C-alpha positions as CSV (number, residue, x, y, z in Angstrom):
1,X,130.8,71.6,131.5
2,X,128.3,71.7,134.1
3,X,126.9,74.9,132.8
4,X,126.4,73.6,129.2
5,X,124.6,70.4,131.0
6,X,122.3,72.9,132.5
7,X,121.7,75.0,129.7
8,X,120.7,71.7,127.4
9,X,118.5,70.9,130.2
10,X,116.7,74.0,130.7
11,X,116.3,74.1,126.5
12,X,114.5,70.7,126.5
13,X,112.3,72.1,129.8
14,X,111.3,74.9,127.6
15,X,110.7,73.2,124.7
16,X,108.7,70.6,125.8
17,X,106.6,72.9,128.1
18,X,108.0,71.7,131.4
19,X,108.4,75.3,132.6
20,X,105.0,76.9,133.0
21,X,104.3,80.4,131.3
22,X,104.0,82.9,133.8
23,X,105.8,80.9,136.7
24,X,108.8,82.3,138.7
25,X,111.2,79.9,139.4
26,X,113.7,80.4,142.3
27,X,117.1,79.4,141.2
28,X,117.8,78.2,144.8
29,X,114.9,75.6,144.8
30,X,115.4,74.9,141.3
31,X,119.2,74.0,141.8
32,X,117.8,71.7,144.7
33,X,115.1,70.1,142.5
34,X,117.2,68.9,139.7
35,X,120.6,68.4,141.6
36,X,122.4,71.4,139.8
37,X,125.2,73.5,140.7
38,X,124.4,77.4,141.9
39,X,126.9,78.7,140.0
40,X,126.6,76.6,136.7
41,X,122.9,76.8,136.9
42,X,122.8,80.9,137.2
43,X,125.7,80.7,133.9
44,X,123.2,78.8,131.9
45,X,119.8,80.9,132.9
46,X,122.3,84.4,132.1
47,X,123.0,82.7,128.9
48,X,119.3,82.0,128.0
49,X,118.0,85.3,129.2
50,X,120.6,87.0,126.5
51,X,119.3,84.4,123.8
52,X,115.7,85.1,124.6
53,X,114.6,82.2,126.1
54,X,114.2,82.9,129.7
55,X,113.8,86.7,131.6
56,X,115.7,86.5,134.7
57,X,114.0,89.3,137.4
58,X,116.5,90.1,140.7
59,X,114.9,88.9,143.8
60,X,112.1,86.9,141.6
61,X,114.0,83.8,140.0
62,X,113.5,83.7,136.2
63,X,110.4,82.7,134.3
64,X,109.7,81.5,130.3
65,X,110.2,84.4,127.9
66,X,106.8,85.2,126.3
67,X,107.4,86.4,122.6
68,X,105.9,89.5,121.6
69,X,103.7,90.3,118.9
70,X,107.0,91.9,116.9
71,X,109.1,89.2,118.2
72,X,107.0,86.5,116.4
73,X,106.7,88.4,113.4
74,X,110.4,89.3,113.0
75,X,111.1,85.1,113.4
76,X,108.9,84.3,110.3
77,X,110.6,87.0,108.3
78,X,114.1,85.5,108.9
79,X,112.4,81.9,108.2
80,X,110.7,82.6,105.0
81,X,114.3,83.9,104.1
82,X,116.5,81.4,105.0
83,X,113.8,78.4,104.0
84,X,113.8,80.0,100.4
85,X,117.0,80.3,100.3
86,X,118.2,76.6,101.1
87,X,115.1,75.2,99.1
88,X,116.4,77.1,96.1
89,X,119.7,75.6,96.5
90,X,118.4,72.4,96.8
91,X,116.1,72.7,94.1
92,X,119.4,73.6,92.0
93,X,121.5,71.2,93.1
94,X,119.3,67.9,93.5
95,X,120.8,65.9,91.2
96,X,124.0,65.6,93.0
97,X,124.6,62.6,96.1
98,X,123.9,65.5,98.3
99,X,120.8,66.9,96.7
100,X,119.3,63.3,96.5
101,X,119.9,62.4,100.2
102,X,118.2,65.6,101.3
103,X,115.5,65.2,99.2
104,X,114.7,61.6,100.4
105,X,115.4,62.6,104.0
106,X,112.5,65.9,103.4
107,X,110.4,63.1,101.9
108,X,110.8,60.7,105.0
109,X,109.8,63.5,107.3
110,X,106.5,63.9,105.2
111,X,105.9,60.0,105.3
112,X,106.3,60.3,109.1
113,X,103.8,63.3,109.1
114,X,101.3,61.2,106.9
115,X,101.4,58.4,109.1
116,X,100.8,60.3,112.0
117,X,97.9,61.9,111.0
118,X,96.0,58.7,109.5
119,X,96.8,56.7,112.8
120,X,97.5,58.9,116.1
121,X,96.6,62.2,115.2
122,X,99.3,63.0,118.1
123,X,100.0,66.9,117.3
124,X,103.1,66.8,119.7
125,X,104.9,64.2,117.4
126,X,103.5,66.0,114.1
127,X,105.2,68.9,115.7
128,X,108.7,67.4,116.1
129,X,108.4,65.9,112.5
130,X,107.5,69.1,111.3
131,X,110.5,70.7,113.0
132,X,112.6,68.1,111.4
133,X,111.2,68.7,108.2
134,X,112.0,72.5,108.1
135,X,115.7,72.1,109.6
136,X,116.7,69.7,107.3
137,X,116.2,72.4,104.5
138,X,118.7,74.7,106.5
139,X,121.1,71.6,106.9
140,X,121.1,71.0,103.0
141,X,123.1,74.0,102.8
142,X,125.8,73.1,105.3
143,X,126.1,76.6,107.1
144,X,127.1,75.7,110.7
145,X,126.0,79.5,111.6
146,X,122.7,79.7,109.7
147,X,121.8,76.1,111.4
148,X,122.8,77.2,115.0
149,X,120.4,80.4,114.5
150,X,117.9,79.0,113.0
151,X,117.6,76.0,115.5
152,X,117.5,79.2,118.3
153,X,114.7,80.3,116.3
154,X,112.5,77.4,116.2
155,X,113.1,76.5,119.8
156,X,111.7,79.9,120.7
157,X,108.4,79.4,118.7
158,X,108.2,75.3,119.6
159,X,105.5,75.4,122.3
160,X,103.1,78.1,120.0
161,X,103.9,75.4,117.2
162,X,102.7,72.6,119.3
163,X,99.6,74.3,120.2
164,X,99.0,75.4,116.4
165,X,98.7,71.4,115.4
166,X,95.8,71.2,118.2
167,X,93.6,73.5,115.9
168,X,91.1,71.7,113.6
169,X,92.3,71.1,110.3
170,X,95.8,72.7,110.8
171,X,97.5,69.2,110.7
172,X,96.0,68.4,107.1
173,X,96.8,71.9,105.8
174,X,100.3,71.8,107.0
175,X,100.7,68.0,105.6
176,X,99.6,69.1,102.1
177,X,102.0,72.5,102.5
178,X,105.0,70.1,102.6
179,X,103.7,68.0,99.7
180,X,103.3,71.1,97.5
181,X,106.6,71.9,98.7
182,X,108.4,69.0,97.5
183,X,106.7,68.8,94.3
184,X,107.8,72.4,93.5
185,X,111.4,71.8,94.7
186,X,111.5,68.6,92.2
187,X,110.3,70.5,89.2
188,X,113.0,73.0,89.9
189,X,110.0,75.7,89.9
190,X,111.7,78.4,92.1
191,X,109.2,81.1,92.2
192,X,106.5,78.4,93.0
193,X,108.9,77.1,95.8
194,X,109.5,81.1,96.9
195,X,105.5,81.3,96.8
196,X,104.7,78.4,98.9
197,X,107.3,79.4,101.5
198,X,105.6,82.5,101.7
199,X,102.1,81.3,102.2
200,X,103.1,78.4,104.9
201,X,105.4,80.5,107.2
202,X,102.6,83.6,107.1
203,X,100.0,81.3,107.9
204,X,102.1,79.9,110.6
205,X,102.5,83.6,111.9
206,X,99.4,84.5,111.8
207,X,98.3,81.3,113.8
208,X,101.0,81.9,116.5
209,X,99.8,85.5,116.7
210,X,96.3,84.5,117.4
211,X,97.6,82.3,120.1
212,X,99.5,85.2,121.9
213,X,96.5,87.2,121.4
214,X,94.2,84.6,123.0
215,X,96.7,83.7,125.7
216,X,97.0,87.5,126.9
217,X,93.0,87.4,127.1
218,X,93.0,84.6,129.2
219,X,92.1,85.6,133.1
220,X,95.3,85.6,135.2
């Protein structure tokens, strides 16, 4: 469908930072620039407005939705609950064929992050592997509704996540966190899994809230 094509295009634009914060985009001009029919584009923007990715303002157009402090806090609360549950399930069932597959998948994401950290230091590439690591936790459970909702949460904070890895020492800190999480999963140490997920999500939340605060203090 044309609406789905426009929707997916806009999602990628948001995720990759192609749409500037604080800038309004005319529906008419956007449709011309990217060769989208007006109705499917407007329907896609309305859908993204409902989902909290964009804000549609009459007579102005649309802009990227700026997350509030409350929205960031709620996002990380949900992430903490989802990830703790999924990793507990994986830890308890790691000896199954599916469990082994996802343990290996998680480890491959850590290995990729390790390589990026030791070579290019590309924070965007590191952030992508970070997303894939956390998404794999949720994929293990096989709950389509949970995964869909989780992906939406991660897309909403993807830009801030990328910025967080520009901070000195954060890539190494996140990598070490992932290694400790994997060790706890393999040891079937459920309290430690929950403690580590809690620590990581709350650290990430604090960084994102600080990024939000810094943005709000920047001169217009």
